[in-house]
N, C-alpha and C positions, 0 to 999 in steps of 0.2 A: 308866263307864256299863255296866250289865249287858248281857250278850249278848242276853238276852230283849228288851230295849228296842231294841238296835241292829238286830237282825234285822228288826223291824217297821218301823223307820225306813228300812232298805234297801228293804223291800217297798213302802213308801209312796213312796219316790223312783222306783221302777220304775213305779208307777201314775201318778204325777204326770207323768213323762216320756211315758207313753202318752196321757194326757189332753192334754198339750201338742201332740202330733202330731195328735191327733184334732181339736183346736180351731183350730190354726193351719195355714193353707193352705201347701202346698209345704214343709212342715217335715219330712216323712219323708225320711230319708237312711240310708246304711249306718252312719254314726256313731251315729244314734239307735237303730238296730236293735242294734248291738253294745253300746250302753250298756244297753239294757233286758235283753239276754241276760246281760251281765256282772252286772248288779244281781240278776237272778233266780238266777244260779248262786251269787252271794255269799250270797243269802238261804238257799239250800239248805245251803251249808257252815255258816253260822251256826246254822241249825236243828239240824243234827246235833251241832255243838259244844255248843249249849244243852242238848240231851238228855243228853249224857254228863257235862256239868258240873252239871246241876241235877236233871232229872227222874229220871235213873238212880239218884240218891242216895236216892230214896224207897224204901228197902229194905222188903221184906216182913217183917212181924213174925216172931218166932221160932215162934209158934204159927200162922203163916199157911200157906195152901195155894194154889199156882198154880191159877187158876180163871178161865175166861172162857166166855161163852155164845155160842150161835149168833146170838142177837139182836145182840150187840155187833159181831161180825164182819160180819153182814149190813148193819148201819147204816154201818159203815166202807166196805163195798163199794159200797153205794148212793151214798154221798157221792163216792167215787172215780169211779163211773160218771157222775155228774152233771158232774164236772170234765172227764171225757173228752169228753162230748157238747159241752159249752160250748167246750172248747178247740178241737175240730175245726171247729165252726161259725165261731169267730172267726179261726182260721188260714186258712180258705179264703174269707173275706169281704172280702179286699182289704187294702191297706197301712194304711189308716187305723185299722182295728181289730185288725190282726194282732198288734200289740204286746201288746194285752190277752190275746190267746191265748197268747203266750209266758209272761206272768205266771201265767195260769191253769195252764199246763203245769207251771210250777214248783211251784205249790200242790198239783197232783195228785201229782207225784213226791214231794213232801214228805209227803203223806198216806200214800203207799205205804211210804216209808222208815220213817216213824214206826210204822206198824202192824207192820212186820217186826221192828223193834228192840224194840218193846214186847212182842210175843209171844215173841221169842227170849229176852229178859231177864226174863221172868216179871213184868212190871209190872202184870198183872191178877191179883188174888188175893182170897181170902176168908179171914176170920179171926174169932175170937171175942174181942171187946173188952169186958171186964167182963161185963155180962149180955147184951150185944147181939151179933148176927151182923152183920158188916160186909162188904159187897161193895165193894171200893175204887173200882171204875170207875163205880159208881152213886152214890157219895158219900151213901149212906143207911145208917142203922142199924136193924136189925130187932130190936125189943125183945120179950121174951116176953109183955109185956102186950098186944101187938098180935095175938098168936096164940091161936086158940081150939081148934085141933085139928091134929094131924099125921098124915098118911097116908104110906104108903111102898109103892111098886110100881115095877117095872122100873128099879130102882136110882135112883129119884128120890124125894126128900122133897117132899111137897106140904104147904105150911103155909097153912092156911085162916086168914085174918085177920078181925078184927072188922068190917071194911067189906065182908066177903064176897068179897074178892079172894083169889086163890091165888098164893102165891109158890113157885116150884120151885127146888130145889137139886139139880142133876144130878151124880151121882157119876161119871158117864162123862166129865165135863169136868175131873176132877181127875187128877193123875198116878196111874197104877194102883197103885203101891206105897204111896201115901198114903191110899188109900180106906179101909182098915181103921182107921187112926188117926183120920181125920176122922169116920167113922161112930161110933166109940166116943166121941169128944169131943162130937159132936152129941147123942147119946143122953144123955150125962152132963149137958150143958147143959139139955136138955129136962127131965130128971128133977129137977135142982136147982131148976128153976123151976115144977115141978108142971104141966107141959104134957101134956095127954092125947094118947096115940097111939090110932089106930083099932085095932079088934081084928085086922084084917088086918095092920096094921103091926107089932103086937106079935108076931104069929105069924112073920112074915117076918124080923123082927129078932132073934128068939129071946128075947123079953122075958117069955115066959110058959112 
């Protein structure tokens, strides 16, 4: 059985144990406390093992660039913050629900560990796939047919889409030494697909 499945079975066992204590009178004991703590710790161990055995294998393409946005990190932080609040509330609310707090604490620690590992190992990246630009953590492809105009200022590419939304690609989020290569590849991608740059963008990118 894959670790991915086992870790969630372990987490489910911790939740079932917590529900049992909540539903059955006088069922809370040190043994149940140790059981939930043990299952939660085991879940964390399996989570890290699963990362190194599977998710870390999702190597960045040769033409990829390490890239992550403030929005991605903010969403992760908000999620971790929600876990912190819920964990504290449950841990101080008495024996009956304290076990749920322990499980949530495990999930919170898991989120923090995964975020650190993913940032450290460059699991967030951007690359050019055939004709599309792919930001892997968004699981979306930005095709040239979606783009009507490209602006450039403050080291940010602004891609105006046909639905009038604007997608930003921030060069400051790339590794400094990779910025020139990415910029050149982006310009080449745009030119190959006849995408128009604004006059300001042409001047700042040296295209005129």
